[in-house]
C-alpha positions in Angstrom: -47.1 -196.6 -56.6 -50.0 -198.5 -55.0 -53.4 -196.9 -55.4 -56.7 -197.8 -53.9 -59.9 -196.5 -55.4 -63.0 -196.4 -53.3 -66.6 -195.7 -53.9 -68.7 -193.6 -51.5 -70.1 -196.6 -49.7 -66.7 -198.1 -48.9 -65.4 -197.8 -45.3 -62.0 -196.9 -44.1 -61.5 -200.4 -42.8 -62.2 -201.8 -46.2 -59.7 -199.4 -47.8 -57.0 -200.4 -45.3 -57.7 -204.1 -46.0 -57.4 -203.6 -49.8 -54.3 -201.5 -49.3 -52.5 -204.1 -47.1 -53.4 -206.8 -49.6 -51.9 -204.9 -52.5 -48.8 -204.1 -50.5 -48.4 -207.8 -49.7 -48.9 -208.8 -53.3 -46.4 -206.3 -54.7 -43.7 -207.4 -52.3 -42.9 -203.8 -51.3 -42.8 -204.5 -47.5 -40.5 -207.5 -48.0 -38.1 -205.3 -50.1 -38.3 -202.6 -47.4 -37.4 -205.0 -44.6 -34.6 -206.4 -46.7 -33.1 -203.0 -47.4 -33.5 -201.7 -43.8 -29.9 -202.6 -42.8 -26.8 -203.0 -44.9 -25.6 -206.5 -45.3 -22.0 -207.1 -46.3 -21.5 -209.2 -49.5 -19.8 -211.9 -47.5 -22.8 -212.0 -45.1 -25.2 -212.1 -48.0 -23.4 -215.1 -49.5 -23.5 -216.8 -46.1 -27.2 -216.2 -45.8 -27.9 -217.3 -49.3 -26.0 -220.6 -48.9 -27.7 -221.2 -45.5 -31.1 -220.7 -47.1 -30.2 -223.1 -49.9 -29.0 -225.7 -47.4 -32.3 -225.4 -45.5 -34.3 -225.8 -48.7 -32.3 -228.9 -49.7 -32.6 -230.4 -46.3 -36.3 -229.8 -46.3 -36.7 -231.3 -49.8 -34.8 -234.5 -48.8 -36.6 -234.8 -45.4 -40.0 -234.8 -47.1 -39.0 -237.4 -49.7 -37.9 -239.9 -47.1 -40.6 -242.3 -45.8 -40.5 -243.8 -42.3 
């Protein structure tokens, strides 16, 4: 559970900024978006291999010099 403690002088905007930063750091929103729709195991494997191929291609592209 994410909790933001404020003093009397803190504003609502500051509280929201701190809350959003803590949400981002915890990865809660990323997990929520990932679980929003059911992904079949075969689709999950396809997504995973596609991501691995993108990473590998990116790694080889950056190592090459023109």
